[in-house]
Structure formats: C-alpha cells, structure tokens
C-alpha positions as YAML, in Angstrom:
chain: A
units: angstrom
residues:
- id: 1
  name: MET
  ca: [77.12, 43.78, 20.41]
- id: 2
  name: GLU
  ca: [78.87, 42.26, 23.40]
- id: 3
  name: VAL
  ca: [78.47, 38.54, 23.92]
- id: 4
  name: ARG
  ca: [79.21, 37.19, 27.38]
- id: 5
  name: ARG
  ca: [80.32, 33.64, 27.83]
- id: 6
  name: GLY
  ca: [80.81, 31.52, 30.86]
- id: 7
  name: SER
  ca: [84.11, 30.64, 32.45]
- id: 8
  name: LEU
  ca: [86.57, 28.77, 30.26]
- id: 9
  name: VAL
  ca: [87.56, 26.64, 33.24]
- id: 10
  name: SER
  ca: [85.30, 24.52, 35.38]
- id: 11
  name: PRO
  ca: [85.09, 25.74, 38.98]
- id: 12
  name: ASN
  ca: [85.44, 22.06, 39.93]
- id: 13
  name: GLY
  ca: [88.67, 21.68, 37.98]
- id: 14
  name: GLU
  ca: [91.99, 21.18, 39.69]
- id: 15
  name: ARG
  ca: [94.64, 23.86, 39.21]
- id: 16
  name: THR
  ca: [97.86, 22.73, 37.60]
- id: 17
  name: SER
  ca: [99.69, 25.85, 38.79]
- id: 18
  name: THR
  ca: [99.21, 28.59, 41.35]
- id: 19
  name: LEU
  ca: [99.60, 31.32, 38.73]
- id: 20
  name: SER
  ca: [98.99, 31.55, 35.00]
- id: 21
  name: ILE
  ca: [99.05, 34.42, 32.52]
- id: 22
  name: ASN
  ca: [97.18, 33.96, 29.25]
- id: 23
  name: GLY
  ca: [96.72, 36.37, 26.41]
- id: 24
  name: MET
  ca: [95.17, 36.80, 23.01]
- id: 25
  name: VAL
  ca: [94.62, 39.60, 20.55]
- id: 26
  name: LEU
  ca: [90.99, 40.69, 20.18]
- id: 27
  name: GLY
  ca: [90.00, 43.58, 17.95]
- id: 28
  name: GLY
  ca: [93.65, 44.52, 17.51]
- id: 29
  name: GLN
  ca: [94.27, 44.76, 21.25]
- id: 30
  name: LEU
  ca: [96.21, 42.43, 23.51]
- id: 31
  name: GLN
  ca: [93.98, 41.04, 26.24]
- id: 32
  name: LEU
  ca: [95.72, 39.39, 29.20]
- id: 33
  name: THR
  ca: [94.17, 37.31, 31.95]
- id: 34
  name: ILE
  ca: [96.00, 36.53, 35.17]
- id: 35
  name: ASP
  ca: [94.58, 33.56, 37.01]
- id: 36
  name: TYR
  ca: [95.93, 32.80, 40.46]
- id: 37
  name: ASN
  ca: [95.31, 30.84, 43.61]
- id: 38
  name: GLY
  ca: [93.99, 33.25, 46.24]
- id: 39
  name: LYS
  ca: [95.44, 31.03, 48.96]
- id: 40
  name: ALA
  ca: [98.93, 31.39, 47.51]
- id: 41
  name: TYR
  ca: [98.88, 35.07, 46.51]
- id: 42
  name: GLU
  ca: [97.29, 38.24, 47.82]
- id: 43
  name: ALA
  ca: [95.38, 40.47, 45.41]
- id: 44
  name: ASP
  ca: [97.85, 43.34, 46.01]
- id: 45
  name: THR
  ca: [100.74, 41.10, 44.96]
- id: 46
  name: ILE
  ca: [98.98, 40.18, 41.71]
- id: 47
  name: GLU
  ca: [98.14, 43.82, 41.03]
- id: 48
  name: GLU
  ca: [101.84, 44.70, 41.42]
- id: 49
  name: LEU
  ca: [102.76, 41.81, 39.13]
- id: 50
  name: ALA
  ca: [100.25, 43.00, 36.51]
- id: 51
  name: ALA
  ca: [101.54, 46.59, 36.69]
- id: 52
  name: GLY
  ca: [105.15, 45.41, 36.30]
- id: 53
  name: TYR
  ca: [104.20, 43.09, 33.46]
- id: 54
  name: LYS
  ca: [102.48, 45.99, 31.69]
- id: 55
  name: ARG
  ca: [105.51, 48.28, 32.18]
- id: 56
  name: HIS
  ca: [107.85, 45.67, 30.72]
- id: 57
  name: LEU
  ca: [105.57, 44.96, 27.76]
- id: 58
  name: GLU
  ca: [105.36, 48.69, 27.03]
- id: 59
  name: ALA
  ca: [109.17, 48.94, 27.20]
- id: 60
  name: ILE
  ca: [109.51, 46.04, 24.75]
- id: 61
  name: ILE
  ca: [106.96, 47.64, 22.40]
- id: 62
  name: GLU
  ca: [108.78, 50.97, 22.59]
- id: 63
  name: HIS
  ca: [112.14, 49.28, 21.92]
- id: 64
  name: CYS
  ca: [110.76, 47.44, 18.90]
- id: 65
  name: ALA
  ca: [108.93, 50.49, 17.53]
- id: 66
  name: ASP
  ca: [112.13, 52.56, 17.74]
- id: 67
  name: ARG
  ca: [114.17, 50.06, 15.72]
- id: 68
  name: ARG
  ca: [115.18, 51.26, 12.28]
- id: 69
  name: GLU
  ca: [116.13, 47.81, 11.05]
- id: 70
  name: THR
  ca: [114.19, 44.58, 11.27]
- id: 71
  name: GLU
  ca: [115.71, 41.98, 13.55]
- id: 72
  name: LYS
  ca: [115.07, 38.32, 12.90]
- id: 73
  name: THR
  ca: [114.47, 35.75, 15.60]
- id: 74
  name: PRO
  ca: [114.59, 31.96, 15.14]
- id: 75
  name: SER
  ca: [110.78, 31.87, 15.05]
- id: 76
  name: ASP
  ca: [110.89, 34.10, 11.93]
- id: 77
  name: LEU
  ca: [112.87, 31.44, 10.10]
- id: 78
  name: SER
  ca: [112.43, 27.78, 9.24]
- id: 79
  name: PHE
  ca: [115.03, 26.85, 11.87]
- id: 80
  name: LYS
  ca: [112.88, 27.38, 14.94]
- id: 81
  name: GLN
  ca: [115.14, 25.16, 17.05]
- id: 82
  name: LEU
  ca: [117.96, 27.73, 16.84]
- id: 83
  name: THR
  ca: [118.77, 29.80, 19.88]
- id: 84
  name: ILE
  ca: [119.19, 33.57, 19.57]
- id: 85
  name: GLN
  ca: [122.95, 33.12, 20.13]
- id: 86
  name: GLU
  ca: [123.19, 30.53, 17.33]
- id: 87
  name: LEU
  ca: [121.25, 32.83, 14.99]
- id: 88
  name: GLU
  ca: [123.54, 35.78, 15.79]
- id: 89
  name: GLU
  ca: [126.63, 33.60, 15.19]
- id: 90
  name: PHE
  ca: [125.19, 32.49, 11.86]
- id: 91
  name: GLU
  ca: [124.47, 36.11, 10.87]
- id: 92
  name: GLU
  ca: [128.05, 37.08, 11.77]
- id: 93
  name: GLU
  ca: [129.41, 34.25, 9.61]
- id: 94
  name: MET
  ca: [127.19, 35.30, 6.70]
- id: 95
  name: GLU
  ca: [128.29, 38.93, 7.09]
- id: 96
  name: TRP
  ca: [131.93, 37.82, 7.04]
- id: 97
  name: LEU
  ca: [131.33, 35.80, 3.85]
- id: 98
  name: THR
  ca: [129.62, 38.80, 2.24]
- id: 99
  name: ILE
  ca: [132.63, 41.00, 3.08]
- id: 100
  name: LEU
  ca: [135.01, 38.43, 1.58]
- id: 101
  name: ASP
  ca: [132.83, 38.17, -1.54]
- id: 102
  name: SER
  ca: [132.75, 41.95, -2.05]
- id: 103
  name: GLU
  ca: [136.54, 42.16, -1.70]
- id: 104
  name: ARG
  ca: [137.00, 39.70, -4.58]
- id: 105
  name: VAL
  ca: [135.14, 41.93, -7.03]
...
C-alpha cells in the first residue's frame, strides 16, 4: 500500500538556500531529494548534478564493498571530534606500540 503525503515544506516558506540535498533510507534503499531554486538553477544543471552525485556515491559504495579490512572513522568511535588525520596518527602510534610490545616478548 502506498501512502501519499503532502509537501514537507510550506509553499509559502522562505528558502534558506538555493540548493539542498536530503536523503533517507526507506525499505533498505537510499532515497535522495534535490530541492532547488528554479530562478538560480536550470533543470538540466540539476540533472547533471544528480547524475554526478549518483556516480560518486556508486564509486564510494564500490570502494567500500571491495575493502577486505574494516576502516574506522571518528564517528565509529567515542571521540567524534577527531579528524581523520588525527585518527590515522593515533592508529600509527598504537601500531608502533604494538610492535615494541611484541619485540619485548
């Protein structure tokens, strides 16, 4: 059963940006909505943007699916304020300590 709902945004509302991309997962599928100001962008431009966005998402998915090892990001940890670079530096330090520890045995 498909349930239709009205617009999530009032047609009388004021835009806060000329372009927005929103997404959510429904039924196991990513659903994206591109909302834009027709006075600022032509439909062809948005279609090209959407096609490029899709290509890049597919490339990211392919990259992640091909990985043999899990890679952590700061959002996977309790330290969400870390940057990727800080996390990588921390991992390198921990790897170095592990090597030193194994050499002592």
